[in-house]
C-alpha positions in Angstrom: 99.1 21.1 -11.9 95.4 21.4 -11.3 93.0 20.9 -14.3 91.5 24.3 -15.4 87.8 24.6 -14.5 85.3 24.3 -17.5 83.4 27.5 -18.4 80.4 27.7 -16.1 78.2 30.3 -17.9 78.0 28.5 -21.3 74.5 30.1 -22.1 75.5 33.5 -20.9 72.7 33.7 -18.2 74.6 35.4 -15.5 72.3 38.5 -15.4 69.2 36.2 -15.3 70.7 34.3 -12.4 71.2 37.5 -10.4 67.5 38.5 -11.1 66.2 35.1 -10.1 68.2 35.2 -6.8 66.4 38.3 -5.7 62.9 37.0 -6.5 62.9 33.3 -5.8 61.5 32.2 -2.4 63.3 29.7 -0.1 63.4 26.3 -1.7 65.5 23.9 -3.8 65.5 26.2 -6.8 66.9 29.3 -4.9 69.5 27.1 -3.3 70.7 25.9 -6.6 70.6 29.5 -8.2 72.6 30.7 -5.1 75.3 28.1 -5.7 75.6 29.0 -9.3 75.7 32.7 -8.5 78.6 32.1 -6.2 80.3 30.1 -8.9 79.9 32.8 -11.5 81.5 35.4 -9.4 84.7 33.2 -9.2 85.6 34.4 -5.8 85.2 31.1 -4.0 86.3 27.5 -4.6 84.0 24.6 -5.0 84.8 23.5 -1.4 84.1 26.9 0.0 80.6 27.2 -1.8 79.8 23.7 -0.5 80.8 24.7 3.0 78.7 27.9 2.8 75.5 26.0 1.8 76.0 23.0 4.0 76.2 20.7 1.0 78.7 18.3 -0.2 81.3 19.3 -2.8 79.9 16.5 -5.2 76.4 18.0 -4.9 77.7 21.5 -5.9 79.6 19.9 -8.8 76.4 18.2 -10.0 74.5 21.5 -9.9 77.3 23.1 -11.9 77.2 20.4 -14.5 73.4 20.8 -14.8 73.8 24.5 -15.5 76.5 23.8 -18.1 74.2 21.3 -19.9 71.0 23.3 -20.0 71.3 26.6 -18.2 68.7 27.8 -15.6 66.0 25.5 -17.0 68.0 22.3 -16.6 69.3 23.5 -13.2 65.8 24.1 -11.8 64.2 21.1 -13.3 62.4 18.9 -10.7 63.7 15.3 -10.6 61.0 12.8 -11.5 63.0 9.9 -10.2 61.3 8.0 -7.4 62.7 8.7 -3.9 63.2 6.1 -1.4 62.4 2.5 -1.5 59.1 1.3 -2.9 56.3 1.1 -0.3 55.2 -2.3 0.9 51.6 -1.0 0.8 50.9 -2.0 -2.8 47.9 -0.4 -4.6 45.4 -3.2 -4.0 46.0 -3.2 -0.3 45.9 0.5 -0.1 42.6 0.5 -1.8 41.1 -2.0 0.5 42.6 -0.1 3.5 40.9 3.1 2.4 37.6 1.3 2.1 37.9 0.1 5.7 38.9 3.6 6.9 35.8 5.1 5.1 33.7 2.9 7.4 35.7 3.8 10.6 36.7 0.1 11.0 39.8 0.7 13.2 39.8 2.5 16.6 43.6 2.1 17.0 46.5 1.9 14.5 47.5 -1.5 16.0 44.1 -2.9 14.7 44.9 -1.7 11.1 48.4 -3.3 11.6 46.9 -6.7 12.4 44.4 -6.5 9.6 47.0 -5.7 7.0 49.1 -8.7 8.2 46.1 -11.1 8.2 44.6 -9.9 5.0 47.6 -9.3 2.9 50.6 -10.7 4.7 52.1 -7.2 5.1 54.2 -7.0 8.2 55.2 -3.5 9.3 56.0 -1.7 12.5 53.3 0.5 14.1 55.2 3.8 13.1 55.0 2.7 9.5 51.4 1.9 9.7 50.6 5.3 11.2 52.4 6.9 8.3 50.3 4.8 5.9 47.1 5.8 7.6 48.1 9.5 7.2 48.8 9.1 3.5 45.5 7.4 3.0 43.9 10.6 4.4 42.9 9.1 7.7 42.4 11.1 10.9 41.4 10.0 14.4 37.7 11.0 14.6 34.8 10.5 17.1 32.1 8.4 15.2 28.6 10.0 15.1 25.8 7.7 16.3 23.6 6.3 13.5 20.4 4.2 13.9 20.5 0.7 12.4 17.4 1.4 10.5 19.0 4.4 8.7 18.6 3.9 4.9 21.2 5.5 2.5 19.0 4.8 -0.4 16.1 6.7 1.2 18.3 9.7 1.9 19.5 9.7 -1.7 16.0 9.5 -3.0 14.8 12.2 -0.7 17.5 14.6 -1.9 16.8 13.9 -5.5 12.9 14.3 -5.2 13.0 17.2 -2.7 12.3 19.9 -5.3 9.4 18.0 -6.8 8.0 17.4 -3.3 8.3 21.1 -2.6 6.5 22.1 -5.7 3.8 19.5 -5.2 3.1 20.8 -1.8 3.0 24.4 -3.0 0.5 23.5 -5.8 -1.7 21.6 -3.2 -1.7 24.2 -0.4 -0.8 27.5 -1.9 -1.9 27.7 -5.6 -0.8 31.4 -5.6 2.8 30.5 -4.8 4.2 31.9 -8.2 3.1 35.4 -7.0 4.8 35.2 -3.7 8.5 34.9 -2.5 9.5 31.5 -1.3 11.6 30.9 1.8 13.1 27.6 2.6 14.0 26.5 6.1 15.5 23.5 7.9 14.3 23.2 11.6 15.0 21.1 14.5 14.8 21.2 18.3 17.1 20.0 21.0 17.1 19.4 24.8 19.7 21.3 26.8 20.1 20.8 30.6 22.2 20.5 33.7 23.2 16.8 32.9 27.0 17.3 32.2 28.4 16.7 28.7 32.2 15.7 28.6 34.2 15.9 25.5 37.9 15.9 24.6 40.2 18.5 25.9 43.9 19.3 25.6 46.1 18.3 28.5 49.6 17.6 29.6 51.2 14.2 29.0 50.9 11.9 32.1 48.2 14.1 33.7 44.6 13.1 33.9 41.9 15.7 33.2 39.0 15.8 35.7 35.8 17.6 35.2 32.8 17.9 37.6 30.2 15.2 36.8 27.3 16.2 39.1 24.1 14.9 37.3 21.0 17.0 37.7 17.9 16.4 35.6 16.7 19.9 34.8 16.4 21.0 31.2 14.7 23.1 28.6 14.2 22.9 24.9 15.8 25.1 22.3 14.1 25.3 18.8 16.1 26.6 15.8 15.3 27.2 12.1 17.9 28.3 9.6 17.0 29.8 6.3 18.6 28.1 3.3 20.2 30.6 1.0 18.9 33.6 2.9 21.1 33.6 6.1 18.0 34.1 8.4 17.5 32.3 11.8 14.8 31.9 14.4 15.2 30.5 17.9 12.8 29.8 20.8 13.3 28.4 24.3 10.6 26.3 25.8 10.0 24.1 29.0 8.7 21.2 26.8 8.2 20.0 23.3 4.7 19.3 22.0 2.5 19.9 18.9 1.1 23.2 20.3 4.7 24.5 20.7 5.6 23.2 17.3 2.7 25.2 15.7 3.8 28.2 17.9 7.3 28.1 16.4 6.0 27.7 12.9 4.0 30.9 13.6 7.2 32.7 14.7 8.8 31.7 11.4 5.8 32.9 9.2 5.7 36.2 11.0 9.3 36.9 9.9 7.9 37.5 6.4 4.0 37.2 6.4 3.7 37.8 2.7 6.2 35.0 1.8 5.5 31.3 1.7 7.7 29.3 4.1 8.7 25.7 3.3 10.1 24.1 6.5 11.9 20.7 6.4 11.9 18.9 9.7 12.0 15.4 11.1 9.1 13.0 11.9 9.0 13.6 15.6 5.5 12.6 17.0 4.8 16.0 18.2 5.3 17.7 14.8 1.8 18.2 13.4 1.0 17.4 9.6 1.0 20.2 7.0 -2.8 20.3 6.9 -3.2 20.8 10.7 -5.6 23.7 11.3 -3.2 25.2 13.9 -0.5 25.6 11.3 0.0 29.1 9.8 -1.5 29.3 6.3 1.8 30.5 4.7 3.9 27.6 6.1 4.3 24.3 4.4 6.3 21.5 6.1 8.2 18.6 4.5 9.3 15.6 6.6 12.7 14.2 6.0 13.2 10.3 6.0 13.3 8.6 9.4 16.8 8.2 11.1 18.4 10.7 8.8 19.6 13.6 10.9 22.6 14.3 8.7 20.0 15.8 6.0 19.4 18.6 8.4 21.9 21.4 8.7 20.6 22.3 12.1 22.3 19.1 13.5 25.7 20.9 12.8 24.4 23.8 14.9 23.6 21.5 17.8 27.0 19.9 17.5 28.8 23.3 17.8 26.4 24.2 20.7 27.3 21.2 22.7 31.1 21.9 22.1 30.5 25.3 23.5 28.7 24.0 26.6 30.7 20.9 27.4 33.0 20.3 30.2 31.3 22.8 32.5 29.3 22.5 35.7 26.4 25.0 35.5 25.0 26.5 38.7 21.5 26.5 37.3 19.5 26.6 34.2 19.6 30.4 34.0 23.4 30.4 33.8 23.4 27.8 31.1 20.7 29.7 29.0 22.6 32.9 29.4 25.7 31.2 27.9 23.6 29.5 25.2 22.0 32.9 24.2 25.5 34.4 23.8 26.3 31.4 21.5 23.2 31.7 19.4 23.4 35.5 19.1 26.4 35.1 16.9 24.2 33.2 14.3 21.4 35.7 14.8 23.7 38.8 14.2 25.9 37.3 11.4 24.0 35.7 8.4 27.2 34.5 7.0 27.6 32.0 9.9 24.3 30.5 8.8 25.5 30.2 5.3 28.7 28.5 6.5 26.6 25.7 8.0 24.4 25.1 5.0 26.5 26.6 2.0 25.7 25.4 -1.5 24.6 22.1 -0.2 22.1 19.8 -1.5 19.2 21.9 -0.2 20.3 24.8 -2.3 21.2 22.7 -5.4 17.9 20.7 -5.3 15.7 23.7 -4.6 17.1 25.5 -7.7 16.9 22.6 -10.2 13.5 23.6 -11.3 12.5 26.1 -13.9 11.5 28.5 -11.3 14.1 28.5 -8.5 12.8 28.4 -5.0 15.6 30.4 -3.2 18.6 32.6 -4.1 22.0 30.9 -4.4 23.9 33.3 -2.1 22.6 35.1 1.1 
């Protein structure tokens, strides 16, 4: 004679089980509540419930026992027991691996595999190493070029002193700045032309992707200025880049709001005139960023997006290329939020507003 089944609803929670079953999303909690719900109805045997849920009879029995011990709370409690074997990548090795990944030291997973074996004696197959790289937060990226003379300390110092530099320049060149609105801009120029740019593209496995690579040395320059915090933008196409055109673009920025004082951050290109150049508009003040530090300027992100938009195509002439470029830049001209997405509440905004009299608004 079979042993009678122990009472399942020890805590009288049958109604709560029914309510939870109608609310819970798919997951381990709902699966357990569903099993208990079937058991409370008493219409199916343990084996039938196990077959319906695709679980073993022992698993369903374990869930029932948990429900008897502590009701819904015990049943839905997340197990804190470690799952699976302990990883061979012990904390010290993982920490050093993350340091190497931060510097982009490995081009392929097999290089990380060899380094782990040589440095820590950890022998693992390539599939395991790839999983470890993923758990360390690593992704396969194309490195950005950096000049060997680039100085992290100078970039950090520039960020910290930017607000003081701006106020010093304002006091020196425009003593009346407290009575006028201040506009902060980041500015840069780039060369675009018919010389093809090739970048990664999706393709079928086993099939090579070919793109036309006819090299023609015709180009123009595009100048861009993005307003920090305000969402404004200014663009200009020219056939060359020199000091006269630099001043002309500064004039274009100044005329956007003639009453305001415009602080423009740009790099130290040889054709960028100094702030006291007589050709510069009276309401424009320029601040030079440290040398070899393009990452300080948010316009570099715009150039990267621009090259993504123009890459992998053979343009018939410059007019066709500039038509496409104009379509791309119009999105930023017509939608200030796209400018804010490039700059955000970055260091430009935070540093400019650390003073007693903030330079710019926080949001566009």
